[in-house]
N, C-alpha and C positions, 0 to 999 in steps of 0.2 A: 534779415533785418525786420524789426517790428515797425509796423505802420501805425502811427498815432492818429487817433480820431480827434477831430475838433469837438469840444464839448459845447453844445448849443447853450446860449444864455437864455434863461427862462425869465420872462418879464411877467410879473404878477399883475394881472388886470383886475381893477376894482369895478364892481358893477355900477352902472349909472342909476340915477334915482328912478328912472322909468323901469329898468330891469328889476330893481328891488320891489317896486310897487307891483309889477306883474307877478313876481314870485309870491309876494305876500297875499295878493288877491286870489291866486291859485290855491294857496295853502288854506285860505279861509273859505273855500268853496266858490270862488269867483268863476270866471269864464274858463279858466284852465281845467276845472274839474267838472265841466258840464257832462262829459261822457260818463263819469263815475256816478254823478247824480241821476242820470237817466237809467243806469243799471240799477241803482238802489230804489228808484221810484217804481220799477216794474213790479208786477204782482209775483210774489215768490210762492212756491209750492211748499206748504208745511210738511209734506210727506216725501220731499226730495231725498236723494241719497245723502248720507252724512259724511261726505268726503270733502267738504268745503273748508272747514277750519277745525283745529283741535286745540284745546286749552288744557294745560296742566294746572291743577288747582291744589295747592298745598293746604292741608287741614291740620289743626291741632287735634289732640286726642279727644277733647270735648266735642268739637264740631263733627269729627268722624263718627263718634258714638251716636250723636244726634241723627246723623245721616243714616247710619245702620238701623237705628230704632224706627225712623220714618219709613225706611224701605221694608222692614219686617212688618210693621203695622199696616202698610198699604198693599203689601204683596207685590211691590215693584222692585226693580233693580235699583241700585244706588244711582246709577247713571240716569235712569228714567226719573227718579225722584228729583234730581237736579234739573233736568229738562222741564219736568212738570212744574217745578217751583218757579222757574224763570217765566214760563208761559203764564202762570197764575199771577205773578207779580206784574207783568206787563198788562194783563187784563185789568187788574186793580188800579194801576196807574192811569190807564186810558179812561176808566170809569170816573176816577177822581178828576181828571183833566176835563172831561165832558160836563161834569157837574158845575164847574166854575165858570 
């Protein structure tokens, strides 16, 4: 004989205004994200291993040809050109920000 299980009734709970505010402030970098902010604010090693994140970047044919041309002219790998370009852009943005 088959024993039937009672199906529990699920009551959907709605968050309170306080819970919504706590979640929103955490998403905006409030007190919930202080640990993450501490990690970000520490001094990072620019020569650390590159196993932190990887990004797949799709290129169109024009962009890829420009990347290859830059790599050939500078004697760098395509990946190094991308990294170098990012660092260069950040330096320029920091200089522009400091001038204002």
